[in-house]
N, C-alpha and C positions, 0 to 999 in steps of 0.2 A: 377507598378509591385513591386518596392522596398517596398512600403508601405504594400502591400499584403504579401510579404515574411516576413517582420518584424512582421506583425500581426499573420502569421501562427506560427512563433516561439513563440510569446507571448502566443498564445492559447495552444501550446504544453506544455509550462512550467506550465500553470495553469491546465493542464488536469488531474493531479493526486489529485484533490481536493475533491473527493467524500467523503472521510472519515472525512472531517471537515465541514460537512454540517450544524452543529448546531449553532456554536458561533464564526465564524472566519471572519466576514465581515470586521471588522476594520483592521485586519492584512493584508488581501488581498488588501484592498484599499491602504495601505501604500506601499505594494510591487509593485503596478502598475507602479509608476514612476521609481522605481529602475530597473525594467525589461526593460523598454523602453530604458534606458541608457546603458544596458549591453548586448543586444542581439548580436551585432557584435563580441565583444570580446569573448562571450560565444561560438559562432559558431566556432571561431578560436581555442579555447581550445579543443573543441570536435575533431577537425581534428588532433591536435597535440597529443592528448591522445591515439589515436589508432595506432600511428606510431612506437612505440618502439618494436623492434623485439627481444624478449627473451622468454625463456621457463619457465613457472611457474609450480611447482610441486603441483598437486591437490591431497590431501589426505582425502577428505571427504568420510567416509565409505559408500559403496553402500546401506547398510541397511537404513542409515539415509536419503539418497535421496529417497528411496522407501517410507519411513515414511512421507515424505513431498510431496507426489504426488498430493493430492487433499485436499484442505483446505478451511476453512471458517473463516472469522473474526467474533469474538463475541465482538461487539463494546462497549455496555453499561454495561458490567459487572464491569469493573474497570476504565472506561473512560466516563465522563459525566453520572455517575450513577444517576438514578432518586432519589435514597435514598443512604445515606452513613452509614447506620447502619449495624450491624452484620447480621441481617436477610436478607438484600439484598445480601451481599457478599456471604453468605453461601447458599442461595436458588435461586439466579438469574437463573442459569442453573441447571435444575433438572436432576436427574439420567435418567429419561425418555427421556429427550432431548439429553443428551449425548449418550445414547444408540441408539437413532434414528439416530444421525449423523454417528455413526459407522455402523449401519445396512444399511444405504443408500449409503455407500461407501466412506464417507469422511475419511481421514487418520490423519488429524490434525486440530487444531484450532490455530488461531493467536489471542493473548490476548493483546489488547491495555491497557496500564496502565497510568493513569495521574500521572506524577511525584509528583504533589502536595499531593497525597495520601501517599507518602513514604518519601518525602524530609523534613527533620527537619532543620530549620534554625539554624546555629551555630554548628550543629553536623550531617552533611550530611552523614558521614560514618557510621551512626547508623540509618538504615531505621526504619520508624514507625513500632513498634512491632505489633500493631494490624493489620495494613494492610498487613504486611509481613506474618503474620499467616494466613490471609484469602487467600493470593496468594499461600502459601504452600498447603493449603487445596484444593484450586481449582486445582492446579497442580496434586495433588494426585488423585483427583476424575476423572480428564480427563484421566490420565494414566490408572486408573482402568477400563475404558471403551475402552481400546485398541486404544486410540487416542494419538498422540503426541501433543506437545504444543510449540508454539513460544511466548516468553514473550518479549514485547517491550515497551519502554517508549514513550508514545504518547504526545510529548511536544506541548504546546499551546502558551507559552510565548517566541516567537522567538526573539523578541528584546533583551530579557535578555540572551538567549542562545548565541546570536551572539556578544553581547557587554559587558557582565558581566563575566570577567575572574574568579572571585571568585565563581560564580555560576557554571561555567564549571568545575572548580576544584572540587566543591561539587558533581556534577553529576558523575564525574569519580570515586570519592570515593564511592558514592552510588552504582554504578554498581559493584564495587569491592566487596562490602559487600553483595549485592543481589546475585551475581554469586556464592560466597562462600556458602551462605545459600542454593541456589537451586542446587548446585553441588551434593547434597545428592541423587538426583533422577537419574533415568536411563539416561545416557548421550546420548543414541541412540534415546531418545524420547523428550528431553528437549533442546530447542534452545534459544539463546539470540540475540536480535536485539537492539542495543544501543539506537537509536533515530529514530522515524518515520518521514519520509519526510523532511529532512533538507532543509532549504530555501537557504540562502547564494546567493541571486540573484546578488548582485553587485560584489562579489568576490568569485565565486564558489570554487576555489581551497583552500580557507581558511578552508572549512569543513574538509578536509582530515587530517589536523594536529590534530583536536579534535577527529576525528574518530580513528586515530591511538592510541590516549591515551585511549579511551574507549576499544579498542580491547586488548591493553596491560593489562589494569586493569582486564578485564574479564578473559583473558587467565591466568593471574597469580593466580586468585582465582578458576578457573575451567579449569584445563589443558586438560580435555578430551572432553569438550562440543564443538559442532560446533557453531560458531558465524556468524552473518550476517554482511556484509558490504553493504553500499549503496552509492548513489551519491547525490550531491546537486540538487537544482531546483526540490525539492520535489520527489526525487527518480525516476525522469523521465528516459526514455530510454537514452537520451543524457547525462543526469547528471550522471547516473550510469556508462556510458561508459567513464567518466573522470577518473575512478579508474585505477590505475596501481595495479595489484595484490600485496598484502602485503606479507611479508616474513612469511607466516603462511598458510600452505596448507589446514587447517581445517576450511575454511571460505567459506560461500555461499554468492554470490552477488545478492542482491534483487532489483527489480525495480517495478514500478507501471504502469499500462497501462489503460488509460482512453481516448484513442484517437478514434475519434476526439471529442473535447470538445463540439462542436455544437450539436452533437448527444447525447453523454453520459450524458451531463449536461443540456439538454434542460429542461426548467422549474425551474432551480436551482436559487432560489432567493438570496442565500448567495454569489454568484459570482458577481463581479463588471461587469458593461458593459451591463446589461439588458438581461442576459441569461434566466431570468424568462419569457421573452416575446417569446422565441423560443418554439413552440408547434407543435406536430404531425409531426416532421421531420422523414421521413421513412429511414430505412436501409434494404437492400442495396439502394443506391442512385436511385431515380426516378426523371427524369427531370421535369415532371409536378408538382410533390410534392415539389421539391426544389424551383421552381419558386413561388409557392403559399406561402410557408413558408417564403421565403425571402421577399415577398411583404407584408406579415402581421407582419414582425418584424421591429420595428421602431428604437430602439437604434443602434447607428452606429457600435459599436463593435460587438454586437450580429448579426446584419445584415451581417457584413463583414465575421463573422465566418460561417454563413450559406452559403454565397456565396463561401467561400473557400472550404467548405464541398462539395458543388455541383461541383465546378471546379475540385476537386480531384476525383469525382465520386466514393465515398467510397463503397467498396464491399469486398468480401472475399479475392480477390487478393491483394487489398491495405492493408488489415489487415495483411496478410502473409508477405508482403513486409516490413511493419513497424516493426513487431516483428522479422523478419528475420535479421534486422540490428544488434540487440543486440545478437541474437543467433549466428551470424557469429563472432561478437566480442568475445563472450565467448569461441568459438572454437579456435580462434586465441590466446587468453590469457590462454586457458586451465583451465577455472574456471567453477564452477557449478552455475546455475542461479535458482532463484525462482521469480515468478510473485506474489509479496506479496499482491497486491490489483488489482482488476479490477471489473468493473460492470457498470451498466447504471441506471440512475435515472428513476423511474417507473411512476411518477405521470402523466406526459403528453406524455410520449413516447408510440407510438403504440405498444401494447403487442407483436404482431408478429415480429416487427422490433427489439424489445428488445431481444427476444429469439434468433433471427437470429444473432445479434451481439455477444451475449454471446457464442453461439455455434461456430461461426467463430474464436473468440479469444481463446476459450478453446481448440478447435481442433488444432489451430496453436501452442499453448503451447505444447500439447501432441505430435504433429508431430516433434517438436524440443526437446522433452524430457526435457521440462521445467516444474517443479512443479508449482502449482498455488493455489491461495487463494482468493476466491471471497469476495468482500465487499457487504453485510455482512449477518449475520444470521437473524436478526430481525429488522434492520433499512433499510433505503433506499438503492437502488442499487442491492440488492442481492436476496436471496431466500425467503424472507418474511415469515420466519418460526415463529410459535408461538404454545404454548401449549394450546389446547382448553379445554373447560369445560368438554368434554368427556374423558379427560385424554390422548388424542392422539395429536401428533404433526402434524400440518397442514402447508403446504408450497406452494409456487408458483410452481406448477408442470411443467409448461412450462419452467421455469428457470431451474428446476432440470433436465428436459429432455435435455435442451441445454448444461448442464454441463456433460451429459453422465451418470447421476445418477437417471434416471427415474425409476419408479416402474417396477419390472419385471413381 
């Protein structure tokens, strides 16, 4: 049983990996051994982090919380773009698509940005002018369609972030310059998220000293904007709960929800452990289906993940319980939450099961008054939207229904 418990924690820590589906196999393999050595200390940290009894003043304006009610990540605009020319950055999301998002009920987009597009070696406090101009234009266009925007740095070089102090110093300066530039826009609609899914597997608490520096630099440059804070272990529920609220009430605490990994990441070839061998696992849990999928899954880690999924008998009640843990934490700490990513990989997941999980997660966020942002617009896990040759946006309508945004 001890091995199963460690495995369950291991999978939980990897569950936030949907957004790195394209090029992160090497990073994840390096992280595997680190995680296995840190699970026990990590669990203890989580227990300690929720024990401090003090009141935190939450000053996030209600209108901003309303603006962050229903979001979608737009992954490949400034993160792993297919092209890096001006035409791509200016035309990737058309006005038709932005208007469609607004008309269908989304209130904001989350914009992942690869730091390499902005960071200039030797002068990090001066963002790449060309990229910054494209981000300014993208922000203006999003706002013009009555949508808000979360701008975040989607780091890929985790070894450098965690081990290169000079690089960290540079990113802090970069954020200070970016925030100053972007503070020209409506602060009720423009939000800043320093870094996506910090790892820090072996020393989770080390993340917070760097996060504090990001928050301070952004706040100095953009005194009115709301900023996001998150936790290590890839913004997981438990990682985010390691936060003690900072001395700034205008902060939203963001987490990612991809639990359980055996279901949400079935067929995912970029995960270590053979998750690409998990296929057709149903949600809610079905005993016969679980037995069949487990029997057909050979890799040890993936098989154990399926068995754990079956043992937990995942359904709406379990989803509510898992999300309820961080909802209760937020109430205790008096902070505002945002589910910055959630979704399921669609390639081999039964469509009805995928829609059922999306609906249960979304409804639980809504019940707990937690804003949410599905991953993503036109890549795996999300709503599968694209602009057709007929000039209309076409999306996975079952996913849209599950998100409560079906056609009227």
